[in-house]
C-alpha positions as CSV (number, residue, x, y, z in Angstrom):
1,M,29.5,65.2,141.2
2,D,29.1,64.7,144.9
3,D,26.5,62.4,146.4
4,L,23.6,64.2,148.2
5,G,22.7,61.2,150.4
6,S,22.3,57.4,150.3
7,F,19.8,54.6,150.5
8,T,20.1,50.9,150.7
9,F,19.5,48.5,147.9
10,D,19.3,44.8,149.0
11,G,21.6,45.8,151.9
12,Q,24.1,47.7,149.9
13,T,24.5,51.4,150.5
14,I,24.2,53.5,147.4
15,G,24.9,57.2,147.1
16,F,22.6,59.3,144.9
17,R,23.0,62.6,143.1
18,S,20.7,65.5,142.5
19,G,17.6,64.6,140.4
20,E,18.4,60.8,140.2
21,S,15.8,58.2,140.4
22,V,16.2,54.9,142.3
23,L,16.7,53.2,138.9
24,E,19.4,55.6,137.8
25,A,21.4,55.5,141.1
26,A,21.2,51.8,141.4
27,R,22.3,51.2,137.8
28,R,25.2,53.6,138.3
29,A,26.2,51.5,141.3
30,G,26.2,48.4,139.2
31,E,22.8,47.0,140.1
32,S,20.9,45.4,137.3
33,I,17.3,46.6,137.0
34,P,15.4,45.6,133.8
35,S,13.1,48.1,132.1
36,L,11.4,48.6,128.7
37,C,10.0,52.1,128.6
38,F,13.1,53.8,130.1
39,D,15.7,55.7,128.0
40,P,18.2,57.7,130.0
41,R,17.8,60.6,127.6
42,L,14.1,60.9,128.3
43,K,11.9,61.8,131.2
44,A,10.8,58.9,133.2
45,Y,7.5,57.5,132.1
46,G,6.8,54.5,134.2
47,S,4.4,52.7,131.8
48,C,6.0,49.2,131.5
49,R,6.5,48.7,135.3
50,V,9.2,46.1,134.5
51,C,11.6,48.1,136.8
52,V,9.4,47.5,139.9
53,V,11.1,47.1,143.3
54,K,10.0,47.2,146.9
55,I,10.5,50.7,148.4
56,N,10.1,50.7,152.1
57,G,8.1,47.5,151.7
58,R,5.7,48.8,149.0
59,I,5.9,47.9,145.3
60,G,6.7,50.8,143.0
61,A,8.4,51.7,139.7
62,S,12.1,52.5,140.4
63,C,12.3,54.8,137.3
64,T,9.7,57.3,138.6
65,T,10.8,57.1,142.3
66,P,13.2,59.9,143.3
67,C,16.0,59.0,145.6
68,A,15.8,60.1,149.2
69,P,17.9,59.5,152.2
70,G,17.1,56.4,154.2
71,L,15.0,54.6,151.5
72,T,15.1,50.8,151.8
73,V,14.9,49.2,148.4
74,T,14.7,45.4,148.0
75,V,14.2,42.8,145.2
76,D,12.7,39.5,146.4
77,D,11.0,36.5,144.8
78,E,7.7,38.4,144.6
79,I,9.3,41.2,142.6
80,A,11.1,38.7,140.3
81,S,7.8,36.9,139.6
82,L,6.0,40.2,139.0
83,R,8.7,41.3,136.5
84,R,8.5,38.0,134.7
85,T,4.7,38.2,134.4
86,L,4.9,41.9,133.2
87,V,7.4,41.0,130.4
88,E,5.3,38.0,129.4
89,L,2.1,40.1,129.2
90,T,4.0,42.7,127.2
91,G,5.4,40.0,124.9
92,S,1.8,38.8,124.3
93,L,1.4,41.8,121.9
94,L,4.0,40.2,119.6
95,P,2.9,37.1,117.6
96,D,4.9,34.0,118.3
97,D,6.4,33.8,114.8
98,R,7.8,37.3,115.2
99,L,9.5,36.5,118.5
100,S,11.9,34.3,116.7
101,G,12.1,36.5,113.6
102,C,12.9,39.8,115.3
103,P,14.6,42.1,112.8
104,Q,16.5,43.9,115.5
105,C,17.9,40.7,117.0
106,R,19.2,39.9,113.5
107,L,21.4,43.1,113.6
108,D,22.3,43.2,117.3
109,G,22.3,39.5,118.2
110,T,19.6,40.2,120.8
111,C,17.3,43.2,120.8
112,E,16.5,45.1,124.0
113,F,13.1,43.4,124.6
114,H,14.6,39.9,124.2
115,R,17.6,40.8,126.5
116,V,15.1,41.8,129.2
117,A,12.9,38.7,128.6
118,R,15.9,36.5,129.1
119,A,17.1,38.4,132.1
120,V,13.8,38.0,134.0
121,G,13.2,34.4,132.7
122,A,10.1,35.3,130.8
123,E,8.4,32.5,128.8
124,P,7.7,33.6,125.2
125,G,4.1,33.0,124.2
126,R,2.8,32.3,127.7
127,F,-0.1,34.8,127.2
128,A,-0.2,34.6,123.5
129,G,-3.5,35.8,122.0
130,A,-4.8,38.7,119.8
131,A,-2.0,41.0,118.8
132,G,-2.4,44.7,118.0
133,G,-0.7,46.9,115.5
134,V,0.0,46.4,111.8
135,A,2.8,47.2,109.4
136,H,2.3,50.8,108.5
137,P,2.3,51.6,104.8
138,D,4.8,54.4,104.4
139,D,6.9,54.9,101.2
140,N,9.6,57.0,102.8
141,P,13.1,55.6,101.8
142,F,14.6,55.5,105.3
143,L,12.3,54.4,108.1
144,G,10.3,51.1,108.2
145,R,7.3,50.9,110.5
146,D,5.9,47.5,111.6
147,Y,3.6,48.2,114.6
148,S,2.7,44.5,114.9
149,R,5.9,44.6,117.0
150,C,5.0,47.7,119.0
151,I,4.6,47.3,122.8
152,N,3.3,50.8,123.4
153,C,6.2,52.0,125.4
154,Y,6.0,55.3,123.5
155,R,9.7,55.9,123.5
156,C,9.6,56.8,119.8
157,V,6.9,59.5,120.5
158,R,8.8,60.8,123.5
159,I,12.2,61.1,121.8
160,C,10.6,62.8,118.8
161,D,9.1,65.3,121.3
162,E,11.7,65.7,124.0
163,I,15.0,65.4,122.1
164,E,14.2,66.2,118.4
165,G,11.4,68.7,119.1
166,D,9.5,67.6,116.0
167,N,6.3,66.2,117.5
168,A,5.9,64.3,114.2
169,I,4.3,61.2,115.6
170,T,1.7,60.5,118.4
171,A,-0.2,57.7,120.0
172,R,-3.6,56.9,118.4
173,G,-6.5,54.6,119.4
174,R,-7.1,52.5,122.5
175,G,-6.6,48.9,123.5
176,F,-5.7,46.6,120.6
177,E,-6.5,49.4,118.2
178,S,-3.7,51.7,119.7
179,T,-0.8,52.4,117.4
180,I,1.7,55.2,116.6
181,A,0.8,57.5,113.7
182,A,1.9,60.7,112.1
183,W,-0.6,63.6,112.5
184,F,-3.7,63.2,110.3
185,D,-2.5,59.7,109.4
186,R,-0.1,61.0,106.8
187,G,3.2,59.5,105.8
188,L,6.3,60.6,107.5
189,E,7.5,62.6,104.5
190,Q,4.2,64.6,104.6
191,S,4.7,65.3,108.4
192,S,7.2,67.4,110.3
193,C,9.4,64.3,110.6
194,E,13.0,65.0,109.8
195,L,13.8,61.3,109.2
196,C,16.6,61.5,111.7
197,G,16.1,57.9,112.8
198,Q,16.2,58.5,116.5
199,C,12.9,56.6,117.0
200,I,14.6,53.6,115.4
201,H,17.4,53.6,118.0
202,T,15.2,54.0,121.0
203,C,12.7,51.3,120.0
204,P,13.2,48.2,122.1
205,T,11.5,45.7,119.8
206,G,12.3,46.3,116.2
207,A,8.9,47.8,115.4
208,L,10.9,50.6,113.8
209,T,13.8,49.7,111.5
210,D,16.4,51.3,109.2
211,R,14.9,50.6,105.8
212,K,18.0,51.6,103.9
213,M,20.2,49.3,106.0
214,A,17.7,46.4,105.5
215,T,17.7,47.0,101.7
216,K,21.5,47.0,101.7
217,I,21.6,43.8,103.7
218,A,19.2,42.1,101.2
219,E,21.5,43.3,98.3
220,V,24.6,41.8,99.9
221,E,22.8,38.6,100.8
222,K,21.6,38.2,97.2
223,K,25.0,38.9,95.9
224,T,26.8,36.4,98.2
225,R,23.8,33.9,98.4
226,L,24.2,33.6,102.1
227,P,22.2,35.3,105.0
228,I,24.1,37.8,107.1
229,L,24.4,36.8,110.7
230,A,24.6,39.3,113.6
231,E,28.0,37.9,114.7
232,E,29.7,38.6,111.4
233,I,28.7,42.3,111.3
234,Q,31.8,44.4,112.0
235,R,31.2,47.6,114.0
236,V,33.8,50.4,113.8
237,E,33.3,53.7,115.7
238,S,34.1,56.9,113.8
239,V,33.0,60.5,113.5
240,C,30.4,61.8,111.1
241,P,32.0,63.6,108.2
242,Y,29.2,66.0,107.3
243,C,29.7,69.0,109.6
244,G,31.9,70.2,112.5
245,T,29.7,69.0,115.3
246,G,31.6,65.7,115.5
247,C,28.8,63.2,116.2
248,G,29.9,59.7,117.0
249,I,28.8,57.1,114.5
250,T,29.2,53.3,114.2
251,L,30.0,51.9,110.8
252,N,28.2,48.5,110.3
253,A,29.9,46.4,107.7
254,A,29.9,42.8,106.4
255,R,31.6,41.0,103.6
256,G,33.5,44.1,102.6
257,E,30.5,46.4,102.2
258,L,29.1,49.1,104.4
259,L,25.6,48.1,105.5
260,G,24.6,51.3,107.3
261,I,25.2,53.8,110.1
262,T,24.1,53.7,113.8
263,P,24.8,56.4,116.3
264,V,27.2,56.1,119.2
265,M,24.8,56.5,122.1
266,D,27.2,58.0,124.6
267,S,28.9,60.3,122.1
268,P,29.4,63.7,123.9
269,A,28.8,65.7,120.7
270,A,25.2,64.6,120.2
271,D,24.2,62.1,122.8
272,G,23.1,59.5,120.3
273,A,21.2,61.9,118.0
274,L,22.1,62.1,114.3
275,C,20.7,64.2,111.5
276,V,19.3,62.6,108.3
277,K,22.6,63.1,106.5
278,G,24.7,61.5,109.2
279,Q,22.2,58.6,109.6
280,Y,21.6,57.7,106.0
281,G,24.1,59.7,103.8
282,T,26.5,56.8,103.0
283,D,26.0,56.4,99.2
284,F,29.1,58.5,98.4
285,I,31.3,55.9,100.0
286,A,30.9,53.3,97.2
287,S,30.1,55.8,94.4
288,P,31.7,55.0,91.1
289,D,32.3,58.8,90.7
290,R,34.8,59.0,93.5
291,L,38.3,60.0,92.5
292,T,40.9,57.4,93.3
293,K,43.9,59.0,91.5
294,P,45.0,62.7,90.9
295,L,43.7,64.2,87.6
296,I,45.6,66.8,85.6
297,R,44.0,68.9,82.9
298,D,45.4,68.2,79.4
299,R,47.5,70.8,77.7
300,D,46.4,72.5,74.5
301,P,48.8,71.2,71.8
302,S,48.8,74.5,69.9
303,T,49.7,76.7,72.9
304,G,51.3,74.3,75.4
305,L,48.9,75.7,78.1
306,R,46.4,73.7,80.0
307,A,43.1,74.0,78.1
308,V,40.3,75.4,80.2
309,G,37.8,73.2,78.5
310,G,40.1,70.2,78.0
311,G,39.8,66.8,79.5
312,F,41.7,65.3,82.4
313,R,44.3,62.5,82.5
314,E,45.4,60.4,85.5
315,A,48.7,61.3,87.1
316,S,50.9,60.1,89.9
317,W,50.9,61.8,93.3
318,D,54.5,63.0,92.7
319,E,53.5,64.7,89.5
320,A,50.4,66.2,90.9
321,L,52.0,67.6,94.1
322,T,55.0,69.0,92.1
323,L,52.5,70.8,89.8
324,V,50.5,72.3,92.7
325,A,53.6,73.3,94.6
326,G,55.1,75.0,91.5
327,R,51.9,76.9,90.7
328,L,51.5,78.1,94.4
329,A,55.1,79.2,94.5
330,G,54.8,81.1,91.2
331,N,51.6,82.9,92.3
332,L,53.1,83.8,95.6
333,R,56.2,85.2,94.0
334,D,54.4,87.1,91.2
335,H,51.3,88.3,93.1
336,G,52.0,88.2,96.8
337,P,50.5,86.1,99.7
338,D,47.2,88.0,100.0
339,T,46.1,86.7,96.6
340,F,45.9,83.3,98.2
341,A,42.9,82.0,100.3
342,A,42.3,78.6,102.0
343,W,39.0,77.1,102.7
344,A,39.0,74.6,105.6
345,S,36.6,71.6,105.7
346,A,34.2,70.4,108.4
347,R,34.5,66.9,106.8
348,T,38.1,66.4,107.8
349,T,39.8,66.1,111.1
350,S,40.8,68.9,113.5
351,E,44.5,68.0,112.9
352,A,44.2,68.3,109.2
353,N,42.5,71.7,109.5
354,Y,45.2,72.8,112.0
355,L,47.9,71.9,109.4
356,L,46.1,73.9,106.8
357,M,45.9,76.9,109.1
358,K,49.7,76.7,109.8
359,F,50.5,76.3,106.1
360,T,48.3,79.3,105.2
361,R,49.6,81.6,107.8
362,G,53.2,80.3,108.3
363,V,54.2,79.2,104.8
364,I,52.0,81.4,102.5
365,G,51.9,84.3,104.9
366,T,48.3,85.3,104.8
367,N,45.3,85.2,107.2
368,N,42.9,84.5,104.4
369,I,41.5,81.2,105.8
370,D,37.9,80.4,106.6
371,N,35.6,77.4,107.2
372,C,32.5,76.1,105.4
373,Q,30.7,76.0,108.7
374,R,30.3,79.8,108.6
375,T,28.2,79.7,105.4
């Protein structure tokens, strides 16, 4: 994408693109501008003001200032002091004991709020006083809400509106009484919420948490009798197996067990958005009902044929594959290729489905192949 013009940022010339704000163009050029209410997937909101800069000598929020040719943007000691004070005032909403016990820092090492606080040199507890918000009683199994950690950035409300289109939550109250609530103060399961978890992953403070992951962490800690530290969590990127969209997911594991799923924020398939199955549907991974070896139905001793209602026995892969190949070859010989049909899966790779297509058309000789995404 070609630049439409340029402006200067602390003496450096930065090109900008159509629709970019000063914040977006500067970050793309490698400049570090802190923010708390900004999410690149959302419309600029400008509520936290932590991204302030001087634009042609006047202080303004860089996230809501559109780029224009000839702008002169600077960051000086006055701006650094203002940013620090703004973050300290925002942090005053969080009780001191919760600054050190942040649930999101426990998973990520440092949550977004504390990364920003450290970047601007903010002093925790400088303006400590009355704190707003409370833990919200909600018995849904997936999403924990503790609004004593809320800083009123409204990113959760905005992502539910702008990205998910659910409008399940909204801001309620004023001042220290302000909080986030589902409509008519109902629980999330009684609202239009789809429990996709996107509000969790845009929240900068840990006010919203993955309850299922937290429960799993507690189970693993109880089993091993040791707390799980952020640095020991292994993170492996993969692709969601539930449908053909191909959303990027990160598997979070520790001590040989999967703790939970988080989205890959720059995944081209979904831009960080997962459905409730992709976000929380991990129980099948450790299910005791999963097959680990091929099973072959027992033969009826009186007829020598495999009994329709009979049980199964474990078999080797060689025996199972030989049986399947023989049955396929016999049916093809006796009844022809068009009596055969293949059903491709959205829960496997494109390469595996391609091989199934080549096998069906090239080896069996039929076009009877379809995919479960069409149902």
